[in-house]
py3Dmol code that shows the C-alpha trace and the ligand (Angstrom):
import py3Dmol

protein = """\
ATOM      1  CA  MET A   1     128.180 119.378 119.700  1.00  0.00           C
ATOM      2  CA  ALA A   2     126.721 122.859 119.392  1.00  0.00           C
ATOM      3  CA  ASP A   3     125.417 124.674 122.516  1.00  0.00           C
ATOM      4  CA  SER A   4     121.941 124.711 121.007  1.00  0.00           C
ATOM      5  CA  TYR A   5     121.739 120.907 121.451  1.00  0.00           C
ATOM      6  CA  THR A   6     120.005 119.761 124.549  1.00  0.00           C
ATOM      7  CA  ASN A   7     122.004 116.601 125.120  1.00  0.00           C
ATOM      8  CA  LEU A   8     121.107 114.728 128.295  1.00  0.00           C
ATOM      9  CA  GLY A   9     121.760 111.325 129.738  1.00  0.00           C
ATOM     10  CA  LEU A  10     121.605 108.823 132.511  1.00  0.00           C
ATOM     11  CA  ILE A  11     124.461 107.314 134.556  1.00  0.00           C
ATOM     12  CA  GLY A  12     123.846 103.957 136.236  1.00  0.00           C
ATOM     13  CA  TRP A  13     124.154 100.223 135.975  1.00  0.00           C
ATOM     14  CA  PRO A  14     122.372  98.231 134.650  1.00  0.00           C
ATOM     15  CA  LEU A  15     120.279 100.419 132.349  1.00  0.00           C
ATOM     16  CA  GLU A  16     118.738  98.264 129.659  1.00  0.00           C
ATOM     17  CA  HIS A  17     115.180  98.665 131.029  1.00  0.00           C
ATOM     18  CA  SER A  18     115.291 102.405 131.718  1.00  0.00           C
ATOM     19  CA  LEU A  19     112.216 104.295 130.700  1.00  0.00           C
ATOM     20  CA  SER A  20     113.981 107.640 130.974  1.00  0.00           C
ATOM     21  CA  PRO A  21     115.069 107.958 127.289  1.00  0.00           C
ATOM     22  CA  HIS A  22     111.504 107.493 126.120  1.00  0.00           C
ATOM     23  CA  ILE A  23     110.242 110.152 128.562  1.00  0.00           C
ATOM     24  CA  HIS A  24     112.855 112.775 127.842  1.00  0.00           C
ATOM     25  CA  GLN A  25     113.083 112.166 124.078  1.00  0.00           C
ATOM     26  CA  ALA A  26     109.280 112.704 123.962  1.00  0.00           C
ATOM     27  CA  ALA A  27     109.742 115.999 125.889  1.00  0.00           C
ATOM     28  CA  LEU A  28     112.523 117.275 123.583  1.00  0.00           C
ATOM     29  CA  LYS A  29     110.446 116.344 120.489  1.00  0.00           C
ATOM     30  CA  GLU A  30     107.314 118.074 121.837  1.00  0.00           C
ATOM     31  CA  LEU A  31     109.152 121.279 122.531  1.00  0.00           C
ATOM     32  CA  GLY A  32     111.011 121.184 119.152  1.00  0.00           C
ATOM     33  CA  MET A  33     114.411 120.946 120.823  1.00  0.00           C
ATOM     34  CA  CYS A  34     117.375 119.328 119.082  1.00  0.00           C
ATOM     35  CA  GLY A  35     119.218 116.819 121.246  1.00  0.00           C
ATOM     36  CA  LYS A  36     119.404 113.279 122.598  1.00  0.00           C
ATOM     37  CA  TYR A  37     118.991 111.498 125.902  1.00  0.00           C
ATOM     38  CA  SER A  38     121.756 108.820 126.104  1.00  0.00           C
ATOM     39  CA  LEU A  39     122.313 105.963 128.424  1.00  0.00           C
ATOM     40  CA  PHE A  40     125.728 105.889 130.084  1.00  0.00           C
ATOM     41  CA  ALA A  41     125.954 102.376 131.551  1.00  0.00           C
ATOM     42  CA  ILE A  42     128.931 102.389 133.871  1.00  0.00           C
ATOM     43  CA  GLU A  43     129.956  99.020 135.233  1.00  0.00           C
ATOM     44  CA  PRO A  44     130.778  99.279 139.036  1.00  0.00           C
ATOM     45  CA  ASN A  45     134.443  98.316 138.503  1.00  0.00           C
ATOM     46  CA  GLN A  46     137.717 100.222 139.356  1.00  0.00           C
ATOM     47  CA  LEU A  47     137.367 102.516 136.309  1.00  0.00           C
ATOM     48  CA  ARG A  48     133.911 103.782 137.214  1.00  0.00           C
ATOM     49  CA  GLN A  49     135.186 106.962 138.944  1.00  0.00           C
ATOM     50  CA  ARG A  50     137.168 108.013 135.835  1.00  0.00           C
ATOM     51  CA  ALA A  51     134.156 107.363 133.561  1.00  0.00           C
ATOM     52  CA  ILE A  52     131.814 109.311 135.785  1.00  0.00           C
ATOM     53  CA  GLN A  53     134.250 112.246 136.033  1.00  0.00           C
ATOM     54  CA  ASP A  54     134.607 112.248 132.173  1.00  0.00           C
ATOM     55  CA  LEU A  55     130.805 112.674 131.880  1.00  0.00           C
ATOM     56  CA  LEU A  56     130.784 115.389 134.535  1.00  0.00           C
ATOM     57  CA  LYS A  57     133.309 117.271 132.488  1.00  0.00           C
ATOM     58  CA  HIS A  58     130.873 117.177 129.589  1.00  0.00           C
ATOM     59  CA  VAL A  59     128.321 118.756 131.837  1.00  0.00           C
ATOM     60  CA  ALA A  60     130.791 121.417 132.964  1.00  0.00           C
ATOM     61  CA  ASN A  61     131.671 122.354 129.395  1.00  0.00           C
ATOM     62  CA  GLY A  62     128.163 122.395 128.180  1.00  0.00           C
ATOM     63  CA  THR A  63     128.285 119.462 125.696  1.00  0.00           C
ATOM     64  CA  LEU A  64     125.789 117.774 128.051  1.00  0.00           C
ATOM     65  CA  LYS A  65     123.070 120.040 129.451  1.00  0.00           C
ATOM     66  CA  GLY A  66     122.431 117.609 132.263  1.00  0.00           C
ATOM     67  CA  LEU A  67     122.563 114.139 133.626  1.00  0.00           C
ATOM     68  CA  ASN A  68     120.335 111.848 135.659  1.00  0.00           C
ATOM     69  CA  VAL A  69     121.843 109.399 138.169  1.00  0.00           C
ATOM     70  CA  THR A  70     120.476 106.093 139.263  1.00  0.00           C
ATOM     71  CA  LEU A  71     121.681 103.050 141.151  1.00  0.00           C
ATOM     72  CA  PRO A  72     124.299 102.404 142.163  1.00  0.00           C
ATOM     73  CA  TYR A  73     125.664 105.950 141.963  1.00  0.00           C
ATOM     74  CA  LYS A  74     123.123 108.224 143.585  1.00  0.00           C
ATOM     75  CA  GLN A  75     125.270 108.443 146.810  1.00  0.00           C
ATOM     76  CA  THR A  76     128.775 107.831 145.567  1.00  0.00           C
ATOM     77  CA  ILE A  77     128.581 110.754 143.103  1.00  0.00           C
ATOM     78  CA  LEU A  78     128.135 113.280 145.874  1.00  0.00           C
ATOM     79  CA  PRO A  79     131.818 114.123 146.472  1.00  0.00           C
ATOM     80  CA  MET A  80     132.255 114.789 142.802  1.00  0.00           C
ATOM     81  CA  LEU A  81     129.861 117.623 142.765  1.00  0.00           C
ATOM     82  CA  ALA A  82     130.611 121.299 143.781  1.00  0.00           C
ATOM     83  CA  THR A  83     127.251 122.037 145.364  1.00  0.00           C
ATOM     84  CA  LEU A  84     123.961 120.359 146.323  1.00  0.00           C
ATOM     85  CA  THR A  85     120.358 121.516 146.630  1.00  0.00           C
ATOM     86  CA  PRO A  86     119.042 121.474 150.245  1.00  0.00           C
ATOM     87  CA  ALA A  87     116.961 118.451 149.369  1.00  0.00           C
ATOM     88  CA  ALA A  88     119.907 116.515 147.929  1.00  0.00           C
ATOM     89  CA  ALA A  89     122.039 117.369 150.888  1.00  0.00           C
ATOM     90  CA  ARG A  90     119.364 116.361 153.315  1.00  0.00           C
ATOM     91  CA  ILE A  91     118.497 113.088 151.588  1.00  0.00           C
ATOM     92  CA  GLY A  92     122.218 112.316 150.878  1.00  0.00           C
ATOM     93  CA  ALA A  93     121.501 111.274 147.290  1.00  0.00           C
ATOM     94  CA  VAL A  94     121.422 112.946 143.863  1.00  0.00           C
ATOM     95  CA  ASN A  95     119.489 111.940 140.763  1.00  0.00           C
ATOM     96  CA  THR A  96     119.905 115.130 138.711  1.00  0.00           C
ATOM     97  CA  ILE A  97     123.056 117.043 137.744  1.00  0.00           C
ATOM     98  CA  TYR A  98     123.395 120.401 135.939  1.00  0.00           C
ATOM     99  CA  MET A  99     125.510 123.532 135.905  1.00  0.00           C
ATOM    100  CA  GLU A 100     124.294 126.543 137.894  1.00  0.00           C
ATOM    101  CA  GLU A 101     126.320 129.717 138.311  1.00  0.00           C
ATOM    102  CA  GLY A 102     129.389 128.050 137.041  1.00  0.00           C
ATOM    103  CA  LEU A 103     129.093 125.157 139.523  1.00  0.00           C
ATOM    104  CA  LEU A 104     128.268 121.490 139.046  1.00  0.00           C
ATOM    105  CA  LYS A 105     125.167 121.016 141.102  1.00  0.00           C
ATOM    106  CA  GLY A 106     123.333 117.968 142.360  1.00  0.00           C
ATOM    107  CA  ASP A 107     119.635 117.729 143.061  1.00  0.00           C
ATOM    108  CA  ASN A 108     117.194 115.084 144.150  1.00  0.00           C
ATOM    109  CA  THR A 109     113.893 115.310 142.245  1.00  0.00           C
ATOM    110  CA  ASP A 110     112.671 111.927 143.610  1.00  0.00           C
ATOM    111  CA  ALA A 111     111.401 113.569 146.815  1.00  0.00           C
ATOM    112  CA  ALA A 112     109.446 116.324 145.059  1.00  0.00           C
ATOM    113  CA  GLY A 113     108.517 113.852 142.293  1.00  0.00           C
ATOM    114  CA  PHE A 114     106.812 111.614 144.900  1.00  0.00           C
ATOM    115  CA  ARG A 115     105.192 114.508 146.792  1.00  0.00           C
ATOM    116  CA  ASN A 116     103.798 116.169 143.606  1.00  0.00           C
ATOM    117  CA  ASP A 117     102.363 112.935 142.288  1.00  0.00           C
ATOM    118  CA  LEU A 118     100.958 111.893 145.715  1.00  0.00           C
ATOM    119  CA  MET A 119      99.301 115.173 146.376  1.00  0.00           C
ATOM    120  CA  GLN A 120      97.151 115.014 143.303  1.00  0.00           C
ATOM    121  CA  LEU A 121      95.890 111.542 144.198  1.00  0.00           C
ATOM    122  CA  PRO A 122      93.217 110.638 146.623  1.00  0.00           C
ATOM    123  CA  VAL A 123      95.560 108.217 148.442  1.00  0.00           C
ATOM    124  CA  ALA A 124      97.276 111.356 149.846  1.00  0.00           C
ATOM    125  CA  GLU A 125      94.370 111.703 152.341  1.00  0.00           C
ATOM    126  CA  TYR A 126      95.165 108.397 153.920  1.00  0.00           C
ATOM    127  CA  THR A 127      97.133 108.831 157.106  1.00  0.00           C
ATOM    128  CA  PRO A 128      99.581 107.951 158.760  1.00  0.00           C
ATOM    129  CA  THR A 129     101.878 106.484 156.153  1.00  0.00           C
ATOM    130  CA  LEU A 130     103.855 103.278 156.538  1.00  0.00           C
ATOM    131  CA  VAL A 131     106.934 103.286 154.323  1.00  0.00           C
ATOM    132  CA  LEU A 132     108.226  99.757 153.663  1.00  0.00           C
ATOM    133  CA  GLY A 133     112.101  99.783 152.982  1.00  0.00           C
ATOM    134  CA  ALA A 134     114.955 101.866 154.080  1.00  0.00           C
ATOM    135  CA  GLY A 135     117.033 102.411 150.906  1.00  0.00           C
ATOM    136  CA  GLY A 136     117.489 105.466 148.725  1.00  0.00           C
ATOM    137  CA  ALA A 137     113.929 105.765 147.506  1.00  0.00           C
ATOM    138  CA  ALA A 138     112.597 105.360 151.052  1.00  0.00           C
ATOM    139  CA  ARG A 139     114.807 108.288 152.177  1.00  0.00           C
ATOM    140  CA  ALA A 140     113.359 110.502 149.494  1.00  0.00           C
ATOM    141  CA  VAL A 141     109.748 109.370 150.312  1.00  0.00           C
ATOM    142  CA  VAL A 142     110.211 109.872 154.059  1.00  0.00           C
ATOM    143  CA  PHE A 143     111.824 113.319 153.579  1.00  0.00           C
ATOM    144  CA  SER A 144     108.948 114.482 151.326  1.00  0.00           C
ATOM    145  CA  LEU A 145     106.280 113.129 153.761  1.00  0.00           C
ATOM    146  CA  LEU A 146     107.924 114.798 156.812  1.00  0.00           C
ATOM    147  CA  GLN A 147     108.272 118.050 154.942  1.00  0.00           C
ATOM    148  CA  ALA A 148     104.459 117.956 154.286  1.00  0.00           C
ATOM    149  CA  ALA A 149     104.035 117.315 158.092  1.00  0.00           C
ATOM    150  CA  HIS A 150     102.649 113.830 157.313  1.00  0.00           C
ATOM    151  CA  PRO A 151     103.200 111.254 160.107  1.00  0.00           C
ATOM    152  CA  VAL A 152     105.509 108.323 159.035  1.00  0.00           C
ATOM    153  CA  ILE A 153     106.072 104.736 160.264  1.00  0.00           C
ATOM    154  CA  LEU A 154     109.083 102.986 158.891  1.00  0.00           C
ATOM    155  CA  ALA A 155     109.463  99.171 158.435  1.00  0.00           C
ATOM    156  CA  ALA A 156     112.533  97.479 157.051  1.00  0.00           C
ATOM    157  CA  ARG A 157     114.087  94.096 157.172  1.00  0.00           C
ATOM    158  CA  LYS A 158     117.166  95.789 158.849  1.00  0.00           C
ATOM    159  CA  PRO A 159     115.397  97.855 161.560  1.00  0.00           C
ATOM    160  CA  GLU A 160     118.751  99.461 162.539  1.00  0.00           C
ATOM    161  CA  LYS A 161     118.990 100.903 158.962  1.00  0.00           C
ATOM    162  CA  ALA A 162     115.392 102.212 159.247  1.00  0.00           C
ATOM    163  CA  GLN A 163     116.311 103.750 162.689  1.00  0.00           C
ATOM    164  CA  SER A 164     119.334 105.508 161.245  1.00  0.00           C
ATOM    165  CA  LEU A 165     117.169 106.859 158.395  1.00  0.00           C
ATOM    166  CA  ALA A 166     114.648 108.075 160.924  1.00  0.00           C
ATOM    167  CA  ASP A 167     117.360 109.633 163.134  1.00  0.00           C
ATOM    168  CA  SER A 168     118.790 111.519 160.239  1.00  0.00           C
ATOM    169  CA  PHE A 169     115.512 113.338 159.725  1.00  0.00           C
ATOM    170  CA  ILE A 170     114.863 113.954 163.388  1.00  0.00           C
ATOM    171  CA  ASN A 171     114.668 117.754 163.280  1.00  0.00           C
ATOM    172  CA  ILE A 172     112.081 117.877 160.532  1.00  0.00           C
ATOM    173  CA  ALA A 173     109.775 115.316 162.045  1.00  0.00           C
ATOM    174  CA  GLN A 174     106.924 116.717 164.143  1.00  0.00           C
ATOM    175  CA  THR A 175     106.902 113.545 166.228  1.00  0.00           C
ATOM    176  CA  THR A 176     109.175 110.580 166.551  1.00  0.00           C
ATOM    177  CA  ILE A 177     109.168 108.252 163.594  1.00  0.00           C
ATOM    178  CA  LYS A 178     108.120 104.831 164.730  1.00  0.00           C
ATOM    179  CA  VAL A 179     110.418 102.036 163.358  1.00  0.00           C
ATOM    180  CA  LEU A 180     109.679  98.366 163.177  1.00  0.00           C
ATOM    181  CA  PRO A 181     110.990  95.221 161.529  1.00  0.00           C
ATOM    182  CA  LEU A 182     109.455  94.285 158.242  1.00  0.00           C
ATOM    183  CA  GLU A 183     107.907  91.062 159.645  1.00  0.00           C
ATOM    184  CA  PRO A 184     104.273  89.795 159.712  1.00  0.00           C
ATOM    185  CA  GLN A 185     103.903  89.947 163.495  1.00  0.00           C
ATOM    186  CA  ALA A 186     105.151  93.553 163.807  1.00  0.00           C
ATOM    187  CA  LEU A 187     103.087  94.710 160.787  1.00  0.00           C
ATOM    188  CA  ALA A 188     100.017  92.891 162.138  1.00  0.00           C
ATOM    189  CA  GLN A 189     100.240  94.961 165.330  1.00  0.00           C
ATOM    190  CA  ILE A 190     100.108  98.413 163.630  1.00  0.00           C
ATOM    191  CA  SER A 191      98.145  97.410 160.452  1.00  0.00           C
ATOM    192  CA  ASP A 192      94.849  98.809 161.653  1.00  0.00           C
ATOM    193  CA  GLU A 193      96.294 102.303 162.488  1.00  0.00           C
ATOM    194  CA  ILE A 194      97.939 102.806 159.025  1.00  0.00           C
ATOM    195  CA  GLY A 195      96.231 104.715 156.134  1.00  0.00           C
ATOM    196  CA  LEU A 196      98.703 104.726 153.270  1.00  0.00           C
ATOM    197  CA  ARG A 197     101.269 102.010 152.638  1.00  0.00           C
ATOM    198  CA  VAL A 198     104.206 102.916 150.373  1.00  0.00           C
ATOM    199  CA  ASN A 199     106.291 100.082 148.971  1.00  0.00           C
ATOM    200  CA  ALA A 200     109.876 101.445 148.676  1.00  0.00           C
ATOM    201  CA  THR A 201     111.433  97.987 148.186  1.00  0.00           C
ATOM    202  CA  PRO A 202     112.088  96.241 144.866  1.00  0.00           C
ATOM    203  CA  LEU A 203     109.705  93.439 145.790  1.00  0.00           C
ATOM    204  CA  GLY A 204     107.181  92.847 143.033  1.00  0.00           C
ATOM    205  CA  MET A 205     109.550  94.262 140.432  1.00  0.00           C
ATOM    206  CA  SER A 206     110.227  92.382 137.207  1.00  0.00           C
ATOM    207  CA  PRO A 207     111.578  89.711 136.926  1.00  0.00           C
ATOM    208  CA  HIS A 208     110.472  88.794 140.516  1.00  0.00           C
ATOM    209  CA  ILE A 209     106.868  89.690 140.005  1.00  0.00           C
ATOM    210  CA  GLU A 210     105.739  86.880 142.273  1.00  0.00           C
ATOM    211  CA  THR A 211     107.156  88.716 145.303  1.00  0.00           C
ATOM    212  CA  CYS A 212     105.057  91.086 147.552  1.00  0.00           C
ATOM    213  CA  VAL A 213     106.245  93.291 150.374  1.00  0.00           C
ATOM    214  CA  TRP A 214     102.959  92.816 152.356  1.00  0.00           C
ATOM    215  CA  PRO A 215     102.878  89.363 154.008  1.00  0.00           C
ATOM    216  CA  GLU A 216     100.723  86.816 152.516  1.00  0.00           C
ATOM    217  CA  GLY A 217      97.875  85.999 154.874  1.00  0.00           C
ATOM    218  CA  LEU A 218      97.861  89.463 156.553  1.00  0.00           C
ATOM    219  CA  PRO A 219      94.749  91.152 155.408  1.00  0.00           C
ATOM    220  CA  LEU A 220      94.775  94.768 154.142  1.00  0.00           C
ATOM    221  CA  PRO A 221      92.321  96.707 156.294  1.00  0.00           C
ATOM    222  CA  ALA A 222      89.241  98.284 154.505  1.00  0.00           C
ATOM    223  CA  HIS A 223      90.615 101.819 155.084  1.00  0.00           C
ATOM    224  CA  ALA A 224      94.043 101.091 153.551  1.00  0.00           C
ATOM    225  CA  ALA A 225      95.568 102.630 150.388  1.00  0.00           C
ATOM    226  CA  ILE A 226      98.649 101.580 148.433  1.00  0.00           C
ATOM    227  CA  TYR A 227     101.363 103.590 146.669  1.00  0.00           C
ATOM    228  CA  ASP A 228     103.821 101.150 145.079  1.00  0.00           C
ATOM    229  CA  LEU A 229     107.032 102.872 143.890  1.00  0.00           C
ATOM    230  CA  VAL A 230     107.605  99.896 141.474  1.00  0.00           C
ATOM    231  CA  TYR A 231     106.330 100.639 137.950  1.00  0.00           C
ATOM    232  CA  ASN A 232     107.676  97.577 136.151  1.00  0.00           C
ATOM    233  CA  PRO A 233     105.058  96.040 136.082  1.00  0.00           C
ATOM    234  CA  LEU A 234     102.414  98.603 136.883  1.00  0.00           C
ATOM    235  CA  ASP A 235     100.267  95.922 138.302  1.00  0.00           C
ATOM    236  CA  THR A 236     102.488  94.439 140.967  1.00  0.00           C
ATOM    237  CA  LEU A 237     101.213  91.601 143.198  1.00  0.00           C
ATOM    238  CA  LEU A 238     100.668  94.202 145.918  1.00  0.00           C
ATOM    239  CA  VAL A 239      98.614  96.407 143.689  1.00  0.00           C
ATOM    240  CA  GLN A 240      96.638  93.411 142.548  1.00  0.00           C
ATOM    241  CA  ARG A 241      95.993  92.291 146.015  1.00  0.00           C
ATOM    242  CA  ALA A 242      94.865  95.742 147.094  1.00  0.00           C
ATOM    243  CA  ARG A 243      92.600  96.133 144.042  1.00  0.00           C
ATOM    244  CA  GLN A 244      90.971  92.769 144.667  1.00  0.00           C
ATOM    245  CA  ALA A 245      90.240  94.014 148.229  1.00  0.00           C
ATOM    246  CA  GLY A 246      88.572  97.081 146.673  1.00  0.00           C
ATOM    247  CA  LEU A 247      91.296  99.536 147.934  1.00  0.00           C
ATOM    248  CA  PRO A 248      92.709 102.552 146.134  1.00  0.00           C
ATOM    249  CA  THR A 249      96.114 101.894 144.468  1.00  0.00           C
ATOM    250  CA  CYS A 250      98.766 103.756 142.652  1.00  0.00           C
ATOM    251  CA  SER A 251     101.931 102.598 140.809  1.00  0.00           C
ATOM    252  CA  GLY A 252     105.283 104.353 140.722  1.00  0.00           C
ATOM    253  CA  LEU A 253     104.823 105.529 137.118  1.00  0.00           C
ATOM    254  CA  GLY A 254     103.513 108.963 138.146  1.00  0.00           C
ATOM    255  CA  MET A 255     106.540 109.565 140.350  1.00  0.00           C
ATOM    256  CA  LEU A 256     108.883 108.518 137.731  1.00  0.00           C
ATOM    257  CA  VAL A 257     107.376 110.947 135.186  1.00  0.00           C
ATOM    258  CA  GLU A 258     107.250 113.758 137.814  1.00  0.00           C
ATOM    259  CA  GLN A 259     110.843 113.362 138.857  1.00  0.00           C
ATOM    260  CA  ALA A 260     111.845 113.370 135.111  1.00  0.00           C
ATOM    261  CA  ALA A 261     109.707 116.527 134.474  1.00  0.00           C
ATOM    262  CA  LEU A 262     111.422 118.326 137.422  1.00  0.00           C
ATOM    263  CA  ALA A 263     114.850 117.242 136.124  1.00  0.00           C
ATOM    264  CA  PHE A 264     113.982 118.408 132.609  1.00  0.00           C
ATOM    265  CA  GLU A 265     112.938 121.828 133.997  1.00  0.00           C
ATOM    266  CA  ARG A 266     116.290 122.189 135.900  1.00  0.00           C
ATOM    267  CA  TRP A 267     118.180 121.409 132.644  1.00  0.00           C
ATOM    268  CA  THR A 268     116.185 123.452 130.212  1.00  0.00           C
ATOM    269  CA  GLY A 269     114.514 126.221 132.239  1.00  0.00           C
ATOM    270  CA  THR A 270     111.331 125.285 130.252  1.00  0.00           C
ATOM    271  CA  THR A 271     108.096 123.922 131.683  1.00  0.00           C
ATOM    272  CA  ALA A 272     108.157 120.176 131.018  1.00  0.00           C
ATOM    273  CA  PRO A 273     105.318 118.737 128.773  1.00  0.00           C
ATOM    274  CA  ARG A 274     104.092 116.372 131.465  1.00  0.00           C
ATOM    275  CA  THR A 275     101.183 114.820 129.533  1.00  0.00           C
ATOM    276  CA  VAL A 276     103.397 113.873 126.588  1.00  0.00           C
ATOM    277  CA  MET A 277     105.975 112.514 129.002  1.00  0.00           C
ATOM    278  CA  GLN A 278     103.372 110.422 130.814  1.00  0.00           C
ATOM    279  CA  GLN A 279     102.095 109.075 127.468  1.00  0.00           C
ATOM    280  CA  ALA A 280     105.645 108.125 126.407  1.00  0.00           C
ATOM    281  CA  ALA A 281     106.231 106.393 129.728  1.00  0.00           C
ATOM    282  CA  GLN A 282     103.017 104.471 129.375  1.00  0.00           C
ATOM    283  CA  ARG A 283     103.816 103.343 125.865  1.00  0.00           C
ATOM    284  CA  ALA A 284     107.268 102.228 126.909  1.00  0.00           C
ATOM    285  CA  CYS A 285     105.978 100.076 129.734  1.00  0.00           C
ATOM    286  CA  GLU A 286     105.664  96.411 129.116  1.00  0.00           C
ATOM    287  CA  PRO A 287     102.125  95.608 127.823  1.00  0.00           C
ATOM    288  CA  GLN A 288      99.853  96.456 130.701  1.00  0.00           C
ATOM    289  CA  THR A 289      96.170  96.289 131.295  1.00  0.00           C
ATOM    290  CA  THR A 290      96.202  99.384 133.478  1.00  0.00           C
ATOM    291  CA  LYS A 291      96.179 102.697 131.755  1.00  0.00           C
ATOM    292  CA  LEU A 292      97.960 105.536 133.509  1.00  0.00           C
ATOM    293  CA  SER A 293      94.728 107.532 133.478  1.00  0.00           C
ATOM    294  CA  GLN A 294      93.253 104.658 135.580  1.00  0.00           C
ATOM    295  CA  ARG A 295      95.978 104.516 138.115  1.00  0.00           C
ATOM    296  CA  ILE A 296      93.483 105.121 140.858  1.00  0.00           C
ATOM    297  CA  THR A 297      91.068 102.294 141.032  1.00  0.00           C
TER     298      THR A 297
END
"""
ligand_1 = """\
48
LIG
P 117.775 100.468 147.383
O 118.392 101.743 147.738
O 118.511 99.313 146.970
O 116.811 100.046 148.618
C 116.012 98.948 148.586
C 115.332 98.690 149.942
O 114.538 97.596 149.794
C 116.380 98.456 151.042
O 115.825 98.907 152.228
C 116.420 96.928 151.057
O 116.780 96.333 152.277
C 114.985 96.677 150.770
N 114.843 95.271 150.189
C 115.449 94.768 149.078
N 115.076 93.458 148.938
C 114.252 93.162 149.928
C 113.539 92.009 150.352
N 113.631 90.866 149.630
N 112.817 92.071 151.457
C 112.724 93.097 152.171
N 113.379 94.301 151.850
C 114.091 94.328 150.811
O 116.695 100.793 146.180
P 115.862 102.053 145.971
O 116.509 103.031 145.059
O 115.340 102.568 147.347
O 114.665 101.546 145.104
C 113.524 100.756 145.756
C 112.484 100.488 144.665
O 111.886 101.815 144.411
C 112.955 99.935 143.401
O 112.023 98.995 142.872
C 113.032 101.154 142.437
O 112.753 100.751 141.071
C 111.795 101.944 143.010
N 112.009 103.333 142.669
C 110.938 103.913 142.015
C 111.036 105.366 141.696
C 109.940 106.010 140.908
O 110.183 107.078 140.346
N 108.770 105.353 140.796
C 112.125 106.033 142.134
C 113.161 105.411 142.851
C 113.096 104.032 143.151
P 118.370 96.158 152.707
O 118.812 97.588 152.989
O 118.282 95.260 153.883
O 119.004 95.618 151.465
"""
view = py3Dmol.view(width=600, height=400)
view.addModel(protein, "pdb")
view.setStyle({"model": 0}, {"cartoon": {"style": "trace"}})
view.addModel(ligand_1, "xyz")
view.setStyle({"model": 1}, {"stick": {}})
view.zoomTo()
view.show()
């Protein structure tokens, strides 16, 4: 493959439903760049390390300009990289890989992707923020909120995992991060003091679209706003419930497009065509009634 080709790809498992090829192919086409965004589905078996290392060699020799990384490899790939951006090191997870100054570098664009998307939305004004979940996405979200000096409360079904997440960011938090169990009684006690609720669990995601992170029967207060990281479907049960209550809502599609745009910029050194990328993501979503331009309702 010639150097002029911008060949990109995604490592993860499973990958059938990934929107990333649609988003990045649209960007390449819009900018008149030759290249392809490929899916490298690597089954989590004993051979995975070898398969990942082979792909990293392609990044090192330039046949691949860059890679995205998704579950379950965002953390396990860290020791295979020569250097990390400060955000990736702090979050402890990588979603973007490229060569810089002869070194294989890992970055985390989820955090900045969330922040950039949130900051252009009215829901950003709602404070403090309750982050629901304590996995990789929650780490990126909490990191970006703390960096913006935004107060955070964290709720997870394993409070000890949430506490460890909170402790790992202790020196960037202005105040202590309150941690609670993701249980109706605990949520009811703090519900009135919360502005923005961010779902960072897979609850509501296809095929389990009947699930909802916010307990049934616990009302959403009139001043609440919702940012659901799930984008498949755009209209999760949580988003539907909030919209029915007349509250502002936002799906995870904006964050997905923004983290992709930031990764594209790392790989190509070119400003990403965000509008085209958003349109491609929207088209690739399952048939939806909500248009991206109407994410805020
Ligand atoms: P993850 O690392 O597996 O973490 C998932 C978190 O959700 C964990 O805290 C997990 O708890 C919790 N959880 C899972 N099932 C639950 C349940 N039934 N009840 C309560 N909590 C539950 O996954 P992730 O990478 O953080 O992703 C989370 C969601 O964010 C996914 O839907 C993903 O698609 C979405 N996401 C969106 C974007 C975007 O750009 N919009 C980016 C990244 C992720 P345990 O630790 O107890 O298992």
